A tleap script that builds the chain and sets N, CA, C and O, in Angstrom:
source leaprc.protein.ff14SB
mol = sequence {
  NMET SER LYS THR LYS LEU PHE SER VAL LEU
  LEU ILE GLU ASP ASN PRO GLY ASP GLU ARG
  LEU ILE ARG GLU TYR LEU LYS GLU ALA ASP
  ASP THR LYS PHE GLU VAL SER SER VAL VAL
  THR LEU ALA ALA ALA ILE LYS SER LEU SER
  ALA ASN LYS VAL GLU ALA ILE LEU LEU ASP
  LEU ALA LEU PRO ASP SER GLN GLY LEU GLU
  THR PHE TYR LYS LEU ASN LYS GLN PHE PRO
  ALA ILE PRO ILE ILE ILE LEU THR GLY LEU
  ASP ASP LYS GLU ILE ALA ALA THR ALA MET
  GLN HIE GLY ALA GLN CASP
}
set mol.1.N position { 0.840 -1.193 0.000 }
set mol.1.CA position { 0.000 0.000 0.000 }
set mol.1.C position { 0.878 1.248 0.000 }
set mol.1.O position { 1.765 1.383 0.843 }
set mol.2.N position { 0.639 2.152 -0.934 }
set mol.2.CA position { 1.463 3.355 -1.035 }
set mol.2.C position { 0.977 4.437 -0.073 }
set mol.2.O position { -0.204 4.515 0.265 }
set mol.3.N position { 1.912 5.254 0.348 }
set mol.3.CA position { 1.599 6.344 1.262 }
set mol.3.C position { 1.094 7.551 0.466 }
set mol.3.O position { 1.661 7.884 -0.575 }
set mol.4.N position { 0.053 8.196 0.939 }
set mol.4.CA position { -0.500 9.372 0.275 }
set mol.4.C position { 0.425 10.561 0.477 }
set mol.4.O position { 0.853 10.836 1.598 }
set mol.5.N position { 0.733 11.263 -0.601 }
set mol.5.CA position { 1.572 12.458 -0.556 }
set mol.5.C position { 0.679 13.689 -0.482 }
set mol.5.O position { -0.402 13.712 -1.071 }
set mol.6.N position { 1.128 14.709 0.237 }
set mol.6.CA position { 0.422 15.987 0.299 }
set mol.6.C position { 1.165 16.963 -0.600 }
set mol.6.O position { 2.378 17.134 -0.480 }
set mol.7.N position { 0.423 17.603 -1.507 }
set mol.7.CA position { 1.006 18.483 -2.507 }
set mol.7.C position { 0.261 19.815 -2.453 }
set mol.7.O position { -0.948 19.855 -2.679 }
set mol.8.N position { 0.971 20.904 -2.156 }
set mol.8.CA position { 0.325 22.212 -2.052 }
set mol.8.C position { 0.338 22.928 -3.402 }
set mol.8.O position { 1.355 22.980 -4.093 }
set mol.9.N position { -0.830 23.479 -3.756 }
set mol.9.CA position { -1.033 24.107 -5.061 }
set mol.9.C position { -1.741 25.442 -4.877 }
set mol.9.O position { -2.650 25.567 -4.056 }
set mol.10.N position { -1.313 26.445 -5.656 }
set mol.10.CA position { -2.066 27.693 -5.728 }
set mol.10.C position { -2.807 27.701 -7.053 }
set mol.10.O position { -2.193 27.625 -8.117 }
set mol.11.N position { -4.112 27.793 -6.985 }
set mol.11.CA position { -4.963 27.872 -8.169 }
set mol.11.C position { -5.317 29.339 -8.395 }
set mol.11.O position { -5.893 29.988 -7.522 }
set mol.12.N position { -4.971 29.853 -9.569 }
set mol.12.CA position { -5.271 31.246 -9.919 }
set mol.12.C position { -6.325 31.182 -11.017 }
set mol.12.O position { -6.013 30.968 -12.189 }
set mol.13.N position { -7.577 31.371 -10.616 }
set mol.13.CA position { -8.722 31.170 -11.516 }
set mol.13.C position { -9.862 32.072 -11.055 }
set mol.13.O position { -10.235 32.056 -9.882 }
set mol.14.N position { -10.418 32.860 -11.980 }
set mol.14.CA position { -11.486 33.788 -11.605 }
set mol.14.C position { -12.889 33.251 -11.870 }
set mol.14.O position { -13.870 33.898 -11.501 }
set mol.15.N position { -13.006 32.105 -12.490 }
set mol.15.CA position { -14.317 31.529 -12.780 }
set mol.15.C position { -14.652 30.484 -11.710 }
set mol.15.O position { -13.988 29.450 -11.640 }
set mol.16.N position { -15.677 30.734 -10.870 }
set mol.16.CA position { -16.003 29.797 -9.795 }
set mol.16.C position { -16.335 28.385 -10.289 }
set mol.16.O position { -16.001 27.406 -9.623 }
set mol.17.N position { -16.981 28.273 -11.435 }
set mol.17.CA position { -17.300 26.954 -11.981 }
set mol.17.C position { -16.048 26.184 -12.363 }
set mol.17.O position { -15.943 24.987 -12.095 }
set mol.18.N position { -15.097 26.869 -12.988 }
set mol.18.CA position { -13.837 26.227 -13.350 }
set mol.18.C position { -13.040 25.845 -12.104 }
set mol.18.O position { -12.401 24.794 -12.062 }
set mol.19.N position { -13.086 26.709 -11.094 }
set mol.19.CA position { -12.385 26.397 -9.843 }
set mol.19.C position { -12.939 25.109 -9.230 }
set mol.19.O position { -12.172 24.233 -8.832 }
set mol.20.N position { -14.253 24.992 -9.154 }
set mol.20.CA position { -14.876 23.776 -8.592 }
set mol.20.C position { -14.482 22.545 -9.395 }
set mol.20.O position { -14.155 21.506 -8.823 }
set mol.21.N position { -14.513 22.659 -10.715 }
set mol.21.CA position { -14.160 21.543 -11.585 }
set mol.21.C position { -12.712 21.092 -11.356 }
set mol.21.O position { -12.445 19.894 -11.257 }
set mol.22.N position { -11.794 22.030 -11.272 }
set mol.22.CA position { -10.384 21.704 -11.054 }
set mol.22.C position { -10.197 21.037 -9.696 }
set mol.22.O position { -9.447 20.068 -9.576 }
set mol.23.N position { -10.870 21.548 -8.682 }
set mol.23.CA position { -10.781 20.932 -7.351 }
set mol.23.C position { -11.293 19.485 -7.389 }
set mol.23.O position { -10.718 18.601 -6.752 }
set mol.24.N position { -12.362 19.255 -8.128 }
set mol.24.CA position { -12.904 17.891 -8.250 }
set mol.24.C position { -11.917 16.973 -8.965 }
set mol.24.O position { -11.720 15.835 -8.540 }
set mol.25.N position { -11.301 17.442 -10.030 }
set mol.25.CA position { -10.285 16.646 -10.734 }
set mol.25.C position { -9.147 16.268 -9.792 }
set mol.25.O position { -8.688 15.126 -9.789 }
set mol.26.N position { -8.698 17.228 -8.996 }
set mol.26.CA position { -7.581 16.969 -8.100 }
set mol.26.C position { -7.944 15.974 -7.003 }
set mol.26.O position { -7.079 15.235 -6.533 }
set mol.27.N position { -9.193 15.944 -6.594 }
set mol.27.CA position { -9.645 14.979 -5.582 }
set mol.27.C position { -9.569 13.541 -6.084 }
set mol.27.O position { -9.490 12.607 -5.285 }
set mol.28.N position { -9.593 13.359 -7.401 }
set mol.28.CA position { -9.593 12.019 -7.985 }
set mol.28.C position { -8.220 11.358 -8.011 }
set mol.28.O position { -8.114 10.183 -8.362 }
set mol.29.N position { -7.169 12.083 -7.649 }
set mol.29.CA position { -5.821 11.506 -7.661 }
set mol.29.C position { -5.739 10.368 -6.652 }
set mol.29.O position { -6.218 10.491 -5.525 }
set mol.30.N position { -5.130 9.264 -7.062 }
set mol.30.CA position { -5.071 8.070 -6.216 }
set mol.30.C position { -4.149 8.211 -5.015 }
set mol.30.O position { -4.573 7.965 -3.886 }
set mol.31.N position { -2.906 8.600 -5.232 }
set mol.31.CA position { -1.943 8.587 -4.132 }
set mol.31.C position { -1.414 9.969 -3.745 }
set mol.31.O position { -0.386 10.079 -3.077 }
set mol.32.N position { -2.116 11.019 -4.167 }
set mol.32.CA position { -1.721 12.377 -3.820 }
set mol.32.C position { -2.935 13.146 -3.324 }
set mol.32.O position { -3.997 13.128 -3.945 }
set mol.33.N position { -2.760 13.815 -2.202 }
set mol.33.CA position { -3.808 14.704 -1.685 }
set mol.33.C position { -3.340 16.127 -1.977 }
set mol.33.O position { -2.236 16.521 -1.599 }
set mol.34.N position { -4.187 16.883 -2.648 }
set mol.34.CA position { -3.840 18.253 -3.002 }
set mol.34.C position { -4.429 19.221 -1.995 }
set mol.34.O position { -5.625 19.189 -1.705 }
set mol.35.N position { -3.578 20.077 -1.470 }
set mol.35.CA position { -4.005 21.182 -0.622 }
set mol.35.C position { -4.071 22.393 -1.542 }
set mol.35.O position { -3.038 22.928 -1.943 }
set mol.36.N position { -5.283 22.826 -1.877 }
set mol.36.CA position { -5.474 23.865 -2.883 }
set mol.36.C position { -5.877 25.180 -2.227 }
set mol.36.O position { -6.880 25.259 -1.517 }
set mol.37.N position { -5.077 26.206 -2.481 }
set mol.37.CA position { -5.438 27.578 -2.125 }
set mol.37.C position { -5.827 28.233 -3.441 }
set mol.37.O position { -5.293 27.878 -4.492 }
set mol.38.N position { -6.748 29.182 -3.394 }
set mol.38.CA position { -7.126 29.818 -4.647 }
set mol.38.C position { -7.274 31.325 -4.486 }
set mol.38.O position { -7.638 31.837 -3.427 }
set mol.39.N position { -6.976 32.011 -5.589 }
set mol.39.CA position { -7.136 33.465 -5.689 }
set mol.39.C position { -7.697 33.758 -7.071 }
set mol.39.O position { -7.661 32.903 -7.957 }
set mol.40.N position { -8.218 34.972 -7.255 }
set mol.40.CA position { -8.872 35.293 -8.531 }
set mol.40.C position { -8.147 36.349 -9.367 }
set mol.40.O position { -8.560 36.629 -10.492 }
set mol.41.N position { -7.076 36.938 -8.836 }
set mol.41.CA position { -6.332 37.946 -9.592 }
set mol.41.C position { -4.831 37.664 -9.518 }
set mol.41.O position { -4.364 36.958 -8.624 }
set mol.42.N position { -4.097 38.218 -10.457 }
set mol.42.CA position { -2.644 38.083 -10.440 }
set mol.42.C position { -2.064 38.796 -9.225 }
set mol.42.O position { -1.140 38.286 -8.591 }
set mol.43.N position { -2.588 39.955 -8.897 }
set mol.43.CA position { -2.095 40.695 -7.729 }
set mol.43.C position { -2.257 39.871 -6.450 }
set mol.43.O position { -1.351 39.831 -5.618 }
set mol.44.N position { -3.397 39.222 -6.293 }
set mol.44.CA position { -3.626 38.377 -5.112 }
set mol.44.C position { -2.694 37.173 -5.122 }
set mol.44.O position { -2.239 36.731 -4.067 }
set mol.45.N position { -2.406 36.640 -6.308 }
set mol.45.CA position { -1.497 35.500 -6.417 }
set mol.45.C position { -0.093 35.885 -5.964 }
set mol.45.O position { 0.547 35.147 -5.215 }
set mol.46.N position { 0.378 37.027 -6.413 }
set mol.46.CA position { 1.719 37.483 -6.042 }
set mol.46.C position { 1.804 37.694 -4.536 }
set mol.46.O position { 2.799 37.328 -3.910 }
set mol.47.N position { 0.784 38.273 -3.967 }
set mol.47.CA position { 0.745 38.479 -2.512 }
set mol.47.C position { 0.757 37.134 -1.777 }
set mol.47.O position { 1.499 36.955 -0.811 }
set mol.48.N position { -0.062 36.200 -2.236 }
set mol.48.CA position { -0.130 34.880 -1.606 }
set mol.48.C position { 1.195 34.132 -1.722 }
set mol.48.O position { 1.667 33.540 -0.752 }
set mol.49.N position { 1.791 34.162 -2.913 }
set mol.49.CA position { 3.054 33.445 -3.133 }
set mol.49.C position { 4.213 34.059 -2.349 }
set mol.49.O position { 5.164 33.360 -1.999 }
set mol.50.N position { 4.138 35.352 -2.075 }
set mol.50.CA position { 5.169 36.012 -1.279 }
set mol.50.C position { 5.094 35.590 0.183 }
set mol.50.O position { 6.093 35.632 0.901 }
set mol.51.N position { 3.905 35.184 0.617 }
set mol.51.CA position { 3.697 34.837 2.024 }
set mol.51.C position { 3.623 33.334 2.295 }
set mol.51.O position { 3.830 32.903 3.429 }
set mol.52.N position { 3.331 32.533 1.269 }
set mol.52.CA position { 3.103 31.104 1.466 }
set mol.52.C position { 3.900 30.273 0.474 }
set mol.52.O position { 4.104 30.675 -0.671 }
set mol.53.N position { 4.349 29.107 0.930 }
set mol.53.CA position { 5.084 28.192 0.063 }
set mol.53.C position { 4.098 27.245 -0.609 }
set mol.53.O position { 3.236 26.660 0.046 }
set mol.54.N position { 4.236 27.102 -1.925 }
set mol.54.CA position { 3.459 26.108 -2.673 }
set mol.54.C position { 4.415 25.328 -3.562 }
set mol.54.O position { 5.521 25.779 -3.862 }
set mol.55.N position { 3.970 24.157 -3.974 }
set mol.55.CA position { 4.809 23.313 -4.809 }
set mol.55.C position { 4.509 23.461 -6.295 }
set mol.55.O position { 5.313 23.062 -7.137 }
set mol.56.N position { 3.349 24.037 -6.618 }
set mol.56.CA position { 3.000 24.264 -8.021 }
set mol.56.C position { 1.911 25.326 -8.109 }
set mol.56.O position { 1.182 25.593 -7.153 }
set mol.57.N position { 1.835 25.920 -9.298 }
set mol.57.CA position { 0.823 26.936 -9.583 }
set mol.57.C position { -0.011 26.449 -10.769 }
set mol.57.O position { 0.530 26.002 -11.780 }
set mol.58.N position { -1.324 26.542 -10.632 }
set mol.58.CA position { -2.250 26.295 -11.739 }
set mol.58.C position { -2.769 27.664 -12.144 }
set mol.58.O position { -3.429 28.337 -11.353 }
set mol.59.N position { -2.477 28.080 -13.365 }
set mol.59.CA position { -2.698 29.468 -13.782 }
set mol.59.C position { -3.650 29.597 -14.959 }
set mol.59.O position { -3.419 29.028 -16.026 }
set mol.60.N position { -4.713 30.347 -14.755 }
set mol.60.CA position { -5.600 30.748 -15.846 }
set mol.60.C position { -4.971 31.976 -16.499 }
set mol.60.O position { -4.482 32.866 -15.804 }
set mol.61.N position { -4.981 32.029 -17.813 }
set mol.61.CA position { -4.368 33.166 -18.516 }
set mol.61.C position { -5.303 34.357 -18.673 }
set mol.61.O position { -4.868 35.422 -19.111 }
set mol.62.N position { -6.561 34.206 -18.329 }
set mol.62.CA position { -7.525 35.303 -18.471 }
set mol.62.C position { -8.035 35.693 -17.091 }
set mol.62.O position { -8.992 35.112 -16.581 }
set mol.63.N position { -7.386 36.680 -16.501 }
set mol.63.CA position { -7.749 37.146 -15.172 }
set mol.63.C position { -8.231 38.585 -15.242 }
set mol.63.O position { -7.949 39.277 -16.220 }
set mol.64.N position { -8.948 39.051 -14.234 }
set mol.64.CA position { -9.442 40.434 -14.271 }
set mol.64.C position { -8.333 41.487 -14.391 }
set mol.64.O position { -8.544 42.550 -14.975 }
set mol.65.N position { -7.154 41.188 -13.836 }
set mol.65.CA position { -6.078 42.179 -13.860 }
set mol.65.C position { -4.891 41.810 -14.754 }
set mol.65.O position { -3.862 42.486 -14.720 }
set mol.66.N position { -5.021 40.756 -15.545 }
set mol.66.CA position { -3.943 40.372 -16.450 }
set mol.66.C position { -4.464 39.386 -17.487 }
set mol.66.O position { -5.263 38.507 -17.164 }
set mol.67.N position { -4.017 39.529 -18.726 }
set mol.67.CA position { -4.518 38.693 -19.822 }
set mol.67.C position { -3.374 38.063 -20.611 }
set mol.67.O position { -2.311 38.663 -20.771 }
set mol.68.N position { -3.605 36.853 -21.097 }
set mol.68.CA position { -2.694 36.196 -22.021 }
set mol.68.C position { -1.371 35.787 -21.404 }
set mol.68.O position { -1.248 35.638 -20.188 }
set mol.69.N position { -0.382 35.609 -22.273 }
set mol.69.CA position { 0.923 35.139 -21.825 }
set mol.69.C position { 1.623 36.119 -20.888 }
set mol.69.O position { 2.504 35.716 -20.128 }
set mol.70.N position { 1.252 37.388 -20.927 }
set mol.70.CA position { 1.825 38.355 -19.988 }
set mol.70.C position { 1.572 37.919 -18.550 }
set mol.70.O position { 2.397 38.152 -17.667 }
set mol.71.N position { 0.430 37.288 -18.326 }
set mol.71.CA position { 0.095 36.781 -16.990 }
set mol.71.C position { 1.158 35.784 -16.547 }
set mol.71.O position { 1.677 35.870 -15.434 }
set mol.72.N position { 1.474 34.844 -17.419 }
set mol.72.CA position { 2.500 33.841 -17.124 }
set mol.72.C position { 3.869 34.497 -16.945 }
set mol.72.O position { 4.577 34.198 -15.983 }
set mol.73.N position { 4.245 35.389 -17.864 }
set mol.73.CA position { 5.562 36.016 -17.802 }
set mol.73.C position { 5.778 36.751 -16.478 }
set mol.73.O position { 6.838 36.623 -15.865 }
set mol.74.N position { 4.792 37.509 -16.040 }
set mol.74.CA position { 4.908 38.265 -14.790 }
set mol.74.C position { 5.092 37.327 -13.601 }
set mol.74.O position { 5.931 37.569 -12.733 }
set mol.75.N position { 4.314 36.270 -13.568 }
set mol.75.CA position { 4.376 35.323 -12.454 }
set mol.75.C position { 5.686 34.547 -12.471 }
set mol.75.O position { 6.327 34.384 -11.432 }
set mol.76.N position { 6.082 34.074 -13.634 }
set mol.76.CA position { 7.311 33.288 -13.756 }
set mol.76.C position { 8.550 34.121 -13.429 }
set mol.76.O position { 9.520 33.604 -12.874 }
set mol.77.N position { 8.517 35.396 -13.769 }
set mol.77.CA position { 9.656 36.277 -13.481 }
set mol.77.C position { 9.868 36.415 -11.974 }
set mol.77.O position { 11.005 36.414 -11.502 }
set mol.78.N position { 8.771 36.532 -11.218 }
set mol.78.CA position { 8.881 36.722 -9.774 }
set mol.78.C position { 9.084 35.415 -9.012 }
set mol.78.O position { 9.675 35.420 -7.933 }
set mol.79.N position { 8.602 34.296 -9.558 }
set mol.79.CA position { 8.674 33.014 -8.855 }
set mol.79.C position { 9.171 31.913 -9.796 }
set mol.79.O position { 8.450 30.949 -10.057 }
set mol.80.N position { 10.399 32.053 -10.304 }
set mol.80.CA position { 10.892 31.110 -11.318 }
set mol.80.C position { 11.087 29.679 -10.823 }
set mol.80.O position { 11.122 28.750 -11.630 }
set mol.81.N position { 11.213 29.490 -9.531 }
set mol.81.CA position { 11.461 28.145 -8.995 }
set mol.81.C position { 10.189 27.319 -8.830 }
set mol.81.O position { 10.263 26.115 -8.586 }
set mol.82.N position { 9.031 27.947 -8.959 }
set mol.82.CA position { 7.766 27.229 -8.764 }
set mol.82.C position { 7.226 26.787 -10.121 }
set mol.82.O position { 7.034 27.623 -11.005 }
set mol.83.N position { 6.979 25.493 -10.302 }
set mol.83.CA position { 6.401 25.023 -11.575 }
set mol.83.C position { 5.028 25.647 -11.812 }
set mol.83.O position { 4.208 25.739 -10.898 }
set mol.84.N position { 4.790 26.074 -13.052 }
set mol.84.CA position { 3.512 26.691 -13.425 }
set mol.84.C position { 2.861 25.855 -14.515 }
set mol.84.O position { 3.461 25.575 -15.553 }
set mol.85.N position { 1.630 25.467 -14.257 }
set mol.85.CA position { 0.827 24.756 -15.247 }
set mol.85.C position { -0.257 25.723 -15.699 }
set mol.85.O position { -1.042 26.214 -14.888 }
set mol.86.N position { -0.295 25.992 -16.993 }
set mol.86.CA position { -1.246 26.953 -17.539 }
set mol.86.C position { -2.563 26.262 -17.857 }
set mol.86.O position { -2.596 25.204 -18.486 }
set mol.87.N position { -3.647 26.883 -17.409 }
set mol.87.CA position { -4.998 26.412 -17.680 }
set mol.87.C position { -5.637 27.402 -18.642 }
set mol.87.O position { -5.681 28.601 -18.367 }
set mol.88.N position { -6.124 26.913 -19.749 }
set mol.88.CA position { -6.793 27.816 -20.678 }
set mol.88.C position { -7.803 27.053 -21.511 }
set mol.88.O position { -7.596 25.885 -21.842 }
set mol.89.N position { -8.876 27.705 -21.842 }
set mol.89.CA position { -9.887 27.116 -22.707 }
set mol.89.C position { -9.548 27.331 -24.177 }
set mol.89.O position { -10.221 26.798 -25.060 }
set mol.90.N position { -8.512 28.105 -24.433 }
set mol.90.CA position { -8.110 28.374 -25.815 }
set mol.90.C position { -7.435 27.148 -26.408 }
set mol.90.O position { -6.629 26.495 -25.746 }
set mol.91.N position { -7.758 26.843 -27.626 }
set mol.91.CA position { -7.108 25.735 -28.322 }
set mol.91.C position { -6.073 26.330 -29.267 }
set mol.91.O position { -6.183 26.219 -30.488 }
set mol.92.N position { -5.062 26.964 -28.672 }
set mol.92.CA position { -4.040 27.660 -29.444 }
set mol.92.C position { -2.685 27.017 -29.185 }
set mol.92.O position { -2.049 27.268 -28.161 }
set mol.93.N position { -2.255 26.191 -30.121 }
set mol.93.CA position { -0.999 25.469 -29.967 }
set mol.93.C position { 0.204 26.418 -29.932 }
set mol.93.O position { 1.215 26.112 -29.300 }
set mol.94.N position { 0.100 27.557 -30.602 }
set mol.94.CA position { 1.197 28.521 -30.603 }
set mol.94.C position { 1.400 29.117 -29.215 }
set mol.94.O position { 2.532 29.253 -28.752 }
set mol.95.N position { 0.304 29.471 -28.556 }
set mol.95.CA position { 0.406 29.993 -27.185 }
set mol.95.C position { 1.007 28.933 -26.276 }
set mol.95.O position { 1.877 29.235 -25.459 }
set mol.96.N position { 0.549 27.693 -26.413 }
set mol.96.CA position { 1.071 26.606 -25.588 }
set mol.96.C position { 2.570 26.417 -25.811 }
set mol.96.O position { 3.330 26.300 -24.850 }
set mol.97.N position { 2.991 26.387 -27.057 }
set mol.97.CA position { 4.413 26.200 -27.373 }
set mol.97.C position { 5.252 27.359 -26.841 }
set mol.97.O position { 6.329 27.141 -26.287 }
set mol.98.N position { 4.772 28.570 -27.004 }
set mol.98.CA position { 5.497 29.743 -26.516 }
set mol.98.C position { 5.630 29.708 -25.001 }
set mol.98.O position { 6.706 29.970 -24.464 }
set mol.99.N position { 4.550 29.386 -24.317 }
set mol.99.CA position { 4.590 29.319 -22.850 }
set mol.99.C position { 5.584 28.266 -22.380 }
set mol.99.O position { 6.338 28.505 -21.437 }
set mol.100.N position { 5.594 27.117 -23.019 }
set mol.100.CA position { 6.515 26.056 -22.610 }
set mol.100.C position { 7.965 26.431 -22.918 }
set mol.100.O position { 8.865 26.060 -22.165 }
set mol.101.N position { 8.205 27.152 -23.999 }
set mol.101.CA position { 9.562 27.616 -24.315 }
set mol.101.C position { 10.065 28.596 -23.268 }
set mol.101.O position { 11.271 28.732 -23.063 }
set mol.102.N position { 9.131 29.281 -22.604 }
set mol.102.CA position { 9.504 30.276 -21.598 }
set mol.102.C position { 9.389 29.746 -20.176 }
set mol.102.O position { 9.455 30.524 -19.225 }
set mol.103.N position { 9.216 28.435 -20.013 }
set mol.103.CA position { 9.292 27.854 -18.685 }
set mol.103.C position { 8.032 27.251 -18.121 }
set mol.103.O position { 8.086 26.682 -17.031 }
set mol.104.N position { 6.907 27.337 -18.787 }
set mol.104.CA position { 5.692 26.696 -18.274 }
set mol.104.C position { 5.916 25.189 -18.241 }
set mol.104.O position { 6.590 24.641 -19.113 }
set mol.105.N position { 5.366 24.534 -17.262 }
set mol.105.CA position { 5.539 23.089 -17.135 }
set mol.105.C position { 4.592 22.311 -18.021 }
set mol.105.O position { 4.931 21.224 -18.489 }
set mol.106.N position { 3.406 22.855 -18.258 }
set mol.106.CA position { 2.414 22.155 -19.072 }
set mol.106.C position { 1.326 23.136 -19.453 }
set mol.106.O position { 0.376 22.767 -20.144 }
savepdb mol mol.pdb
quit
């Protein structure tokens, strides 16, 4: 029997429905328990990350105070050691490739 791992994540998502869905997906993990904190703006994310340690960031690219890849660039510049997984409803392979070239994990 494997031991359950605890993994802390900051979810940056302004859509409550998407937030609930992501939390439900994370609950389905077999051997990892996710401790999820969430914020709805980039400014709140930066404040939270400055005060709290997380092991990964789940990032929506469309936030009230930041849009597109600039959202990722700003966050990655300030917290380069934290893996960032970009969440987006856009089916844009160019954006995905560009983000990964600049350090996004997925």
